[in-house]
DRENPA-3360 file (N, C-alpha, C; in nm, 2 decimals, always signed):
BEGIN
1 = XXXXXXXX = +11.61/+10.34/+11.49/+11.47/+10.37/+11.45/+11.39/+10.25/+11.42 ~ +11.26/+10.26/+11.44/+11.17/+10.15/+11.41/+11.12/+10.16/+11.26 ~ +11.14/+10.05/+11.19/+11.12/+10.05/+11.04/+11.02/+9.95/+11.00 ~ +10.93/+9.98/+10.91/+10.84/+9.89/+10.84/+10.88/+9.89/+10.69 ~ +10.90/+9.77/+10.64/+10.94/+9.75/+10.50/+10.82/+9.70/+10.42 ~ +10.79/+9.77/+10.31/+10.67/+9.73/+10.23/+10.72/+9.72/+10.08 ~ +10.71/+9.59/+10.04/+10.75/+9.56/+9.90/+10.70/+9.42/+9.87 ~ +10.65/+9.40/+9.75/+10.59/+9.27/+9.71/+10.70/+9.17/+9.68;
9 = XXXXXXXX = +10.83/+9.21/+9.67/+10.94/+9.12/+9.64/+11.00/+9.08/+9.77 ~ +10.99/+8.95/+9.81/+11.05/+8.90/+9.93/+11.20/+8.92/+9.94 ~ +11.27/+8.90/+9.83/+11.41/+8.92/+9.83/+11.45/+9.06/+9.87 ~ +11.38/+9.16/+9.82/+11.41/+9.30/+9.85/+11.38/+9.33/+9.99 ~ +11.27/+9.28/+10.04/+11.24/+9.30/+10.18/+11.35/+9.25/+10.27 ~ +11.40/+9.13/+10.24/+11.51/+9.07/+10.31/+11.64/+9.15/+10.31 ~ +11.67/+9.20/+10.19/+11.79/+9.28/+10.17/+11.79/+9.41/+10.25 ~ +11.67/+9.48/+10.25/+11.65/+9.60/+10.32/+11.66/+9.57/+10.47;
17 = XXXXXXXX = +11.60/+9.46/+10.51/+11.60/+9.42/+10.66/+11.74/+9.40/+10.70 ~ +11.81/+9.31/+10.63/+11.95/+9.28/+10.67/+12.04/+9.41/+10.68 ~ +12.02/+9.50/+10.59/+12.10/+9.62/+10.59/+12.06/+9.71/+10.71 ~ +11.94/+9.73/+10.73/+11.89/+9.81/+10.84/+11.94/+9.75/+10.98 ~ +11.92/+9.62/+10.99/+11.96/+9.56/+11.12/+12.12/+9.57/+11.14 ~ +12.19/+9.56/+11.03/+12.34/+9.57/+11.04/+12.38/+9.71/+11.09 ~ +12.30/+9.81/+11.06/+12.34/+9.94/+11.10/+12.26/+9.99/+11.23 ~ +12.20/+9.89/+11.29/+12.14/+9.92/+11.43/+12.00/+9.96/+11.43;
25 = XXXXXXXX = +11.92/+9.95/+11.32/+11.78/+9.98/+11.33/+11.69/+9.86/+11.35 ~ +11.58/+9.88/+11.41/+11.48/+9.77/+11.44/+11.38/+9.76/+11.33 ~ +11.37/+9.65/+11.26/+11.27/+9.63/+11.17/+11.15/+9.57/+11.24 ~ +11.04/+9.65/+11.25/+10.93/+9.61/+11.33/+10.82/+9.53/+11.25 ~ +10.84/+9.53/+11.12/+10.74/+9.45/+11.04/+10.77/+9.46/+10.89 ~ +10.70/+9.38/+10.82/+10.71/+9.37/+10.67/+10.57/+9.36/+10.62 ~ +10.54/+9.41/+10.50/+10.41/+9.40/+10.43/+10.44/+9.38/+10.28 ~ +10.35/+9.31/+10.21/+10.37/+9.29/+10.07/+10.29/+9.39/+9.98;
33 = XXXXXXXX = +10.21/+9.47/+10.04/+10.14/+9.57/+9.96/+10.09/+9.69/+10.05 ~ +10.04/+9.79/+9.99/+10.00/+9.91/+10.07/+9.89/+9.89/+10.17 ~ +9.79/+9.81/+10.13/+9.68/+9.78/+10.21/+9.73/+9.72/+10.35 ~ +9.81/+9.61/+10.34/+9.86/+9.55/+10.46/+9.95/+9.64/+10.54 ~ +10.02/+9.73/+10.47/+10.11/+9.83/+10.54/+10.02/+9.92/+10.63 ~ +9.91/+9.97/+10.57/+9.82/+10.06/+10.65/+9.77/+9.99/+10.77 ~ +9.74/+9.86/+10.76/+9.69/+9.79/+10.88/+9.80/+9.77/+10.98 ~ +9.92/+9.75/+10.94/+10.03/+9.73/+11.03/+10.08/+9.86/+11.09;
41 = XXXXXXXX = +10.07/+9.97/+11.01/+10.13/+10.10/+11.06/+10.06/+10.14/+11.19 ~ +9.93/+10.12/+11.19/+9.85/+10.17/+11.31/+9.90/+10.10/+11.44 ~ +9.93/+9.97/+11.43/+9.97/+9.89/+11.54/+10.12/+9.91/+11.57 ~ +10.21/+9.91/+11.47/+10.35/+9.90/+11.49/+10.41/+10.04/+11.52 ~ +10.35/+10.15/+11.47/+10.40/+10.28/+11.49/+10.55/+10.30/+11.45 ~ +10.58/+10.27/+11.32/+10.72/+10.28/+11.28/+10.76/+10.43/+11.27 ~ +10.89/+10.45/+11.28/+10.94/+10.59/+11.26/+10.97/+10.61/+11.11 ~ +11.00/+10.50/+11.04/+11.03/+10.51/+10.90/+10.96/+10.39/+10.82;
49 = XXXXXXXX = +10.92/+10.42/+10.70/+10.86/+10.31/+10.62/+10.94/+10.32/+10.48 ~ +10.99/+10.20/+10.44/+11.05/+10.18/+10.31/+10.93/+10.13/+10.23 ~ +10.89/+10.20/+10.12/+10.77/+10.17/+10.05/+10.79/+10.16/+9.90 ~ +10.76/+10.04/+9.85/+10.77/+10.02/+9.70/+10.65/+10.10/+9.64 ~ +10.67/+10.14/+9.51/+10.56/+10.21/+9.44/+10.46/+10.11/+9.38 ~ +10.52/+10.02/+9.30/+10.44/+9.92/+9.22/+10.42/+9.79/+9.30 ~ +10.29/+9.77/+9.34/+10.26/+9.65/+9.42/+10.11/+9.62/+9.39 ~ +10.08/+9.49/+9.40/+9.94/+9.45/+9.38/+9.85/+9.49/+9.50;
57 = XXXXXXXX = +9.72/+9.49/+9.48/+9.62/+9.52/+9.58/+9.61/+9.67/+9.61 ~ +9.72/+9.73/+9.66/+9.73/+9.88/+9.68/+9.87/+9.92/+9.66 ~ +9.89/+10.01/+9.56/+10.03/+10.06/+9.53/+10.08/+10.16/+9.63 ~ +10.20/+10.20/+9.63/+10.26/+10.29/+9.72/+10.21/+10.43/+9.72 ~ +10.18/+10.48/+9.59/+10.13/+10.61/+9.58/+9.99/+10.63/+9.65 ~ +9.91/+10.53/+9.64/+9.78/+10.53/+9.70/+9.79/+10.52/+9.85 ~ +9.89/+10.44/+9.90/+9.91/+10.42/+10.04/+9.97/+10.54/+10.12 ~ +10.05/+10.62/+10.05/+10.13/+10.73/+10.12/+10.04/+10.81/+10.21;
65 = XXXXXXXX = +9.93/+10.88/+10.15/+9.85/+10.96/+10.24/+9.78/+10.89/+10.35 ~ +9.74/+10.76/+10.33/+9.68/+10.68/+10.43/+9.77/+10.65/+10.54 ~ +9.90/+10.62/+10.51/+10.00/+10.59/+10.61/+10.03/+10.71/+10.69 ~ +10.04/+10.82/+10.63/+10.06/+10.95/+10.70/+9.95/+10.98/+10.79 ~ +9.83/+10.95/+10.75/+9.71/+10.97/+10.83/+9.71/+10.89/+10.96 ~ +9.75/+10.76/+10.94/+9.76/+10.67/+11.06/+9.87/+10.71/+11.15 ~ +9.98/+10.76/+11.10/+10.10/+10.80/+11.18/+10.16/+10.92/+11.12 ~ +10.12/+11.04/+11.16/+10.16/+11.17/+11.10/+10.31/+11.20/+11.11;
73 = XXXXXXXX = +10.38/+11.14/+11.20/+10.52/+11.16/+11.21/+10.61/+11.07/+11.14 ~ +10.55/+10.97/+11.07/+10.63/+10.87/+11.00/+10.71/+10.93/+10.88 ~ +10.83/+10.88/+10.85/+10.91/+10.93/+10.74/+10.90/+10.81/+10.64 ~ +10.85/+10.85/+10.52/+10.84/+10.75/+10.41/+10.95/+10.76/+10.31 ~ +11.02/+10.65/+10.28/+11.12/+10.64/+10.18/+11.07/+10.55/+10.07 ~ +11.05/+10.61/+9.95/+11.00/+10.54/+9.84/+11.11/+10.46/+9.77 ~ +11.08/+10.33/+9.73/+11.17/+10.25/+9.66/+11.11/+10.23/+9.52 ~ +11.19/+10.27/+9.42/+11.13/+10.27/+9.28/+11.23/+10.22/+9.18;
81 = XXXXXXXX = +11.18/+10.16/+9.08/+11.26/+10.12/+8.97/+11.30/+10.24/+8.88 ~ +11.41/+10.23/+8.81/+11.45/+10.33/+8.71/+11.33/+10.35/+8.62 ~ +11.32/+10.48/+8.57/+11.22/+10.51/+8.47/+11.08/+10.54/+8.53 ~ +11.08/+10.56/+8.66/+10.95/+10.60/+8.73/+10.96/+10.74/+8.79 ~ +11.03/+10.83/+8.72/+11.06/+10.96/+8.78/+10.93/+11.03/+8.81 ~ +10.83/+11.03/+8.72/+10.70/+11.09/+8.75/+10.63/+11.04/+8.88 ~ +10.64/+10.91/+8.90/+10.59/+10.85/+9.02/+10.66/+10.89/+9.15 ~ +10.79/+10.91/+9.13/+10.88/+10.95/+9.25/+10.84/+11.10/+9.28;
89 = XXXXXXXX = +10.82/+11.18/+9.18/+10.78/+11.32/+9.21/+10.65/+11.32/+9.28 ~ +10.55/+11.24/+9.23/+10.42/+11.24/+9.29/+10.43/+11.19/+9.44 ~ +10.52/+11.09/+9.46/+10.53/+11.04/+9.60/+10.58/+11.14/+9.69 ~ +10.68/+11.22/+9.65/+10.74/+11.33/+9.73/+10.63/+11.43/+9.76 ~ +10.55/+11.47/+9.65/+10.44/+11.56/+9.67/+10.34/+11.51/+9.77 ~ +10.32/+11.38/+9.78/+10.22/+11.32/+9.87/+10.27/+11.31/+10.01 ~ +10.40/+11.33/+10.03/+10.45/+11.32/+10.17/+10.58/+11.24/+10.19 ~ +10.62/+11.17/+10.09/+10.75/+11.09/+10.11/+10.86/+11.18/+10.13;
97 = XXXXXXXX = +10.96/+11.14/+10.21/+11.07/+11.23/+10.24/+11.20/+11.20/+10.16 ~ +11.21/+11.09/+10.10/+11.32/+11.05/+10.02/+11.29/+10.93/+9.93 ~ +11.38/+10.90/+9.84/+11.36/+10.78/+9.76/+11.49/+10.71/+9.73 ~ +11.48/+10.59/+9.70/+11.60/+10.51/+9.64/+11.55/+10.44/+9.52 ~ +11.65/+10.43/+9.42/+11.62/+10.37/+9.29/+11.66/+10.22/+9.29 ~ +11.58/+10.13/+9.25/+11.61/+9.99/+9.24/+11.68/+9.97/+9.11 ~ +11.78/+9.88/+9.10/+11.84/+9.81/+9.21/+11.93/+9.90/+9.28 ~ +11.95/+9.88/+9.41/+12.03/+9.97/+9.49/+12.13/+9.88/+9.57;
105 = XXXXXXXX = +12.23/+9.95/+9.62/+12.34/+9.89/+9.70/+12.30/+9.92/+9.85 ~ +12.36/+9.84/+9.93/+12.34/+9.85/+10.08/+12.38/+9.99/+10.12 ~ +12.48/+10.05/+10.06/+12.53/+10.18/+10.10/+12.43/+10.29/+10.08 ~ +12.34/+10.27/+9.98/+12.23/+10.37/+9.95/+12.14/+10.37/+10.07 ~ +12.10/+10.26/+10.12/+12.01/+10.25/+10.24/+12.07/+10.32/+10.36 ~ +12.20/+10.29/+10.38/+12.27/+10.35/+10.49/+12.27/+10.50/+10.48 ~ +12.30/+10.56/+10.36/+12.30/+10.70/+10.34/+12.17/+10.76/+10.37 ~ +12.06/+10.70/+10.32/+11.93/+10.75/+10.34/+11.89/+10.76/+10.49;
113 = XXXX = +11.93/+10.65/+10.56/+11.90/+10.65/+10.70/+11.98/+10.76/+10.78 ~ +12.09/+10.79/+10.73/+12.17/+10.90/+10.80/+12.11/+11.03/+10.80 ~ +12.03/+11.06/+10.69/+11.98/+11.20/+10.67/+11.83/+11.21/+10.72 ~ +11.77/+11.10/+10.77/+11.63/+11.10/+10.82/+11.64/+11.15/+10.96;
% end
């Protein structure tokens, strides 16, 4: 699958990228906020987006409906810190298909990709 990774933390983007590539997925791009993700989504046409909730410029919750508008078939996996349950619920209601809680293990990413 073609994946776009959106997180303001470079180290987390690298961890997600390494894990996805290890299991055979193509990371087509990275973005550090929702605004840049929307711009890239139109051109890159990812199948899956790993999307952080809390980011500068445009957060993940604001970006979800705009990303789906650009690419209606995209599957969005929200990445969230512990204690953001209300935001996760809101993300799912907005169109996200799954979520992972930070900090996470590589195995968590593998499991999420198996069910998408």
